[in-house]
C-alpha positions as CSV (number, residue, x, y, z in Angstrom):
1,X,-87.3,35.4,-12.5
2,X,-88.5,38.0,-10.0
3,X,-85.7,39.4,-8.1
4,X,-87.2,38.4,-4.7
5,X,-87.6,35.0,-6.0
6,X,-84.1,34.6,-7.1
7,X,-82.7,36.1,-3.8
8,X,-84.9,33.6,-1.9
9,X,-84.8,30.3,-3.8
10,X,-81.5,30.5,-5.9
11,X,-78.9,32.9,-4.5
12,X,-78.1,31.4,-1.3
13,X,-77.6,28.1,-3.0
14,X,-75.5,29.4,-6.0
15,X,-73.2,31.4,-3.6
16,X,-72.0,28.0,-2.2
17,X,-71.3,26.4,-5.5
18,X,-68.3,26.7,-7.7
19,X,-68.2,27.7,-11.3
20,X,-66.5,24.1,-11.8
21,X,-69.4,22.4,-10.1
22,X,-71.9,24.3,-12.2
23,X,-70.0,23.7,-15.3
24,X,-70.2,20.0,-14.7
25,X,-73.9,20.2,-13.9
26,X,-74.4,22.1,-17.2
27,X,-72.6,19.3,-19.1
28,X,-74.7,16.8,-17.1
29,X,-78.0,18.2,-18.1
30,X,-76.8,18.8,-21.8
31,X,-76.4,22.6,-21.8
32,X,-73.4,24.8,-22.9
33,X,-72.9,27.5,-20.3
34,X,-69.3,27.9,-19.5
35,X,-67.6,30.9,-20.8
36,X,-63.8,30.3,-21.5
37,X,-61.4,33.3,-21.0
38,X,-63.2,35.6,-18.8
39,X,-61.8,36.0,-15.2
40,X,-61.6,38.4,-12.4
41,X,-59.4,41.2,-13.0
42,X,-58.4,41.3,-9.2
43,X,-58.9,39.2,-6.1
44,X,-61.0,36.3,-5.8
45,X,-64.6,37.4,-6.0
46,X,-67.6,35.2,-6.2
47,X,-70.8,36.6,-7.4
48,X,-74.1,35.7,-9.0
49,X,-76.9,37.4,-10.2
50,X,-79.7,38.0,-13.0
51,X,-78.1,39.5,-16.4
52,X,-78.8,43.0,-17.4
53,X,-77.2,43.0,-20.9
54,X,-75.4,45.5,-23.1
55,X,-74.5,45.1,-26.8
56,X,-71.5,47.2,-28.0
57,X,-70.7,48.2,-31.6
58,X,-68.2,50.4,-33.4
59,X,-68.6,54.2,-32.9
60,X,-70.9,55.8,-35.5
61,X,-72.8,52.8,-36.3
62,X,-75.8,53.8,-34.4
63,X,-77.3,56.9,-32.6
64,X,-77.2,56.9,-29.0
65,X,-78.2,59.6,-26.6
66,X,-76.2,58.2,-23.6
67,X,-72.9,56.9,-22.8
68,X,-72.5,53.0,-22.9
69,X,-73.7,51.4,-19.9
70,X,-75.6,54.2,-18.3
71,X,-79.1,52.9,-19.3
72,X,-78.4,49.4,-18.2
73,X,-77.4,50.5,-14.8
74,X,-80.3,52.7,-14.4
75,X,-82.6,49.7,-15.2
76,X,-80.7,47.2,-13.0
77,X,-82.0,45.9,-9.6
78,X,-80.0,45.3,-6.5
79,X,-78.0,42.2,-6.9
80,X,-78.1,42.1,-10.9
81,X,-75.0,41.7,-12.9
82,X,-74.1,44.0,-15.9
83,X,-73.1,41.5,-18.8
84,X,-71.3,43.1,-21.8
85,X,-71.0,41.8,-25.2
86,X,-68.0,43.6,-26.9
87,X,-67.3,40.6,-29.1
88,X,-64.0,39.4,-27.3
89,X,-62.4,43.0,-28.1
90,X,-59.5,43.4,-25.9
91,X,-58.3,46.7,-27.9
92,X,-61.0,48.8,-26.7
93,X,-62.3,49.6,-23.1
94,X,-66.0,49.4,-22.2
95,X,-66.3,49.8,-18.4
96,X,-64.3,51.7,-16.1
97,X,-64.3,53.9,-12.7
98,X,-67.5,55.9,-13.2
99,X,-69.6,53.2,-14.3
100,X,-68.4,50.8,-11.4
101,X,-69.2,53.7,-9.1
102,X,-72.6,54.1,-10.2
103,X,-73.2,50.4,-10.2
104,X,-71.7,50.0,-6.7
105,X,-74.1,52.7,-5.6
106,X,-77.1,50.9,-7.2
107,X,-76.1,47.6,-5.4
108,X,-75.1,45.8,-8.7
109,X,-73.3,42.6,-8.0
110,X,-70.6,43.1,-10.6
111,X,-69.9,43.2,-14.4
112,X,-68.8,40.6,-16.8
113,X,-67.3,41.8,-20.0
114,X,-66.4,39.8,-23.2
115,X,-63.7,42.4,-23.8
116,X,-61.6,45.0,-21.8
117,X,-61.9,47.3,-18.9
118,X,-59.8,50.1,-17.4
119,X,-59.5,51.8,-14.1
120,X,-59.0,48.6,-12.5
121,X,-57.3,50.0,-9.7
122,X,-60.1,52.2,-8.8
123,X,-62.7,49.2,-9.3
124,X,-60.6,47.1,-6.7
125,X,-60.5,50.1,-4.2
126,X,-64.4,50.2,-4.3
127,X,-64.7,46.4,-4.1
128,X,-66.5,46.2,-7.4
129,X,-66.0,42.9,-9.2
130,X,-64.8,43.2,-12.6
131,X,-64.8,39.8,-15.0
132,X,-63.1,40.7,-18.3
133,X,-60.6,39.3,-20.9
134,X,-58.1,42.1,-20.4
135,X,-57.3,45.7,-19.3
136,X,-56.6,48.6,-21.6
137,X,-56.0,52.4,-20.4
138,X,-57.9,53.9,-23.6
139,X,-61.3,55.4,-23.6
140,X,-64.3,54.0,-25.3
141,X,-65.1,57.5,-26.7
142,X,-64.9,57.7,-30.4
143,X,-64.1,53.9,-30.8
144,X,-67.1,51.8,-29.5
145,X,-70.6,52.6,-28.5
146,X,-73.7,51.0,-27.1
147,X,-75.9,49.5,-29.8
148,X,-78.5,48.2,-27.4
149,X,-79.2,46.9,-23.8
150,X,-81.5,44.3,-22.3
151,X,-81.2,42.4,-25.5
152,X,-80.0,39.0,-26.4
153,X,-76.3,38.9,-26.5
154,X,-73.4,36.4,-26.5
155,X,-70.2,36.3,-24.5
156,X,-67.7,33.9,-25.8
157,X,-69.8,31.1,-27.6
158,X,-72.7,31.3,-24.9
159,X,-75.9,33.0,-25.4
160,X,-77.1,35.3,-22.7
161,X,-80.6,36.7,-22.4
162,X,-81.8,39.5,-20.1
163,X,-82.8,37.7,-16.9
164,X,-80.5,34.6,-17.3
165,X,-78.5,33.7,-14.2
166,X,-74.7,34.1,-14.2
167,X,-72.3,32.7,-11.5
168,X,-68.5,34.0,-11.5
169,X,-65.4,33.2,-9.4
170,X,-61.7,32.9,-9.7
171,X,-62.1,29.8,-12.2
172,X,-64.5,32.0,-14.7
173,X,-68.0,32.4,-15.8
174,X,-71.0,30.3,-16.2
175,X,-74.3,31.1,-17.8
176,X,-77.5,29.2,-16.5
177,X,-80.8,29.7,-18.6
178,X,-83.1,31.0,-16.1
179,X,-85.7,28.2,-16.9
180,X,-83.1,25.7,-16.0
181,X,-81.5,27.1,-12.9
182,X,-83.4,24.7,-10.4
183,X,-82.3,21.7,-12.6
184,X,-78.7,22.9,-12.6
185,X,-78.7,23.7,-9.0
186,X,-79.9,20.4,-8.0
187,X,-77.2,18.7,-10.4
188,X,-74.3,20.7,-9.2
189,X,-75.3,20.3,-5.4
190,X,-75.3,16.5,-6.2
191,X,-72.0,16.7,-7.8
192,X,-70.2,18.7,-5.0
193,X,-71.5,16.3,-2.4
194,X,-70.1,13.3,-4.2
195,X,-66.7,15.4,-4.6
196,X,-66.8,16.2,-0.9
197,X,-67.2,12.3,-0.1
198,X,-64.4,11.6,-2.4
199,X,-62.2,14.1,-0.7
200,X,-63.1,12.8,2.9
201,X,-62.4,9.1,1.9
202,X,-58.8,10.3,0.6
203,X,-58.2,12.1,3.7
204,X,-59.3,9.1,5.8
205,X,-56.6,7.2,4.0
206,X,-58.4,5.4,1.2
207,X,-56.1,4.8,-1.8
208,X,-56.9,7.1,-4.9
209,X,-57.3,4.0,-7.0
210,X,-59.9,2.7,-4.6
211,X,-61.6,6.0,-4.5
212,X,-61.7,6.0,-8.2
213,X,-63.3,2.6,-8.3
214,X,-65.7,3.5,-5.7
215,X,-67.0,6.5,-7.2
216,X,-66.6,5.7,-10.8
217,X,-65.1,9.2,-11.1
218,X,-64.5,8.9,-15.0
219,X,-68.1,8.4,-15.6
220,X,-69.5,10.4,-12.6
221,X,-71.5,12.8,-14.6
222,X,-73.2,10.0,-16.3
223,X,-74.1,8.3,-13.3
224,X,-75.9,11.2,-11.4
225,X,-79.7,11.0,-11.4
226,X,-81.6,14.2,-11.0
């Protein structure tokens, strides 16, 4: 999806939807997209964007002219998200201050790491969102390296292709196949509206049992018609 189309049609809607709404929508349409265990390393950021992917391997496994991440940053467009597959490794860092500085300068929305980061205090100072499994102080040099970028990867048990859509907030990360993004947005908006109606009824004094019966909460996802 072209960046301008995404920014026009999808970004404004996705920025209003939580990952919980989107995870429910993915369930409703039969897609696996919620990534378990990756969360923001500071604050409560909410970001979304098209994936620019990086695949990591052990040092010495391939030849690379550049430090990991720099080619992905150079190729990314404003608003994109860097997504790194380090196989859930929380012992080795694969993102830090210098990459965050370059990504921030490029207008990249943030980074999602199936692994660990470092220099988190400096990333926070520059207000560059980092979503990862953990934090370590060590360098990537001599330990891990980039195998490829803009290729198919996995974060957790979810496949990510270049250009797929990610939404990230305090609750975690969801991946939406780009060809399904309009369908998932529509389902998530319906879910959010129904939950808002439920909250309004509760605040108006309706008993929770009545609200449950009225909206058939347990079966809510099965009842939504797209």
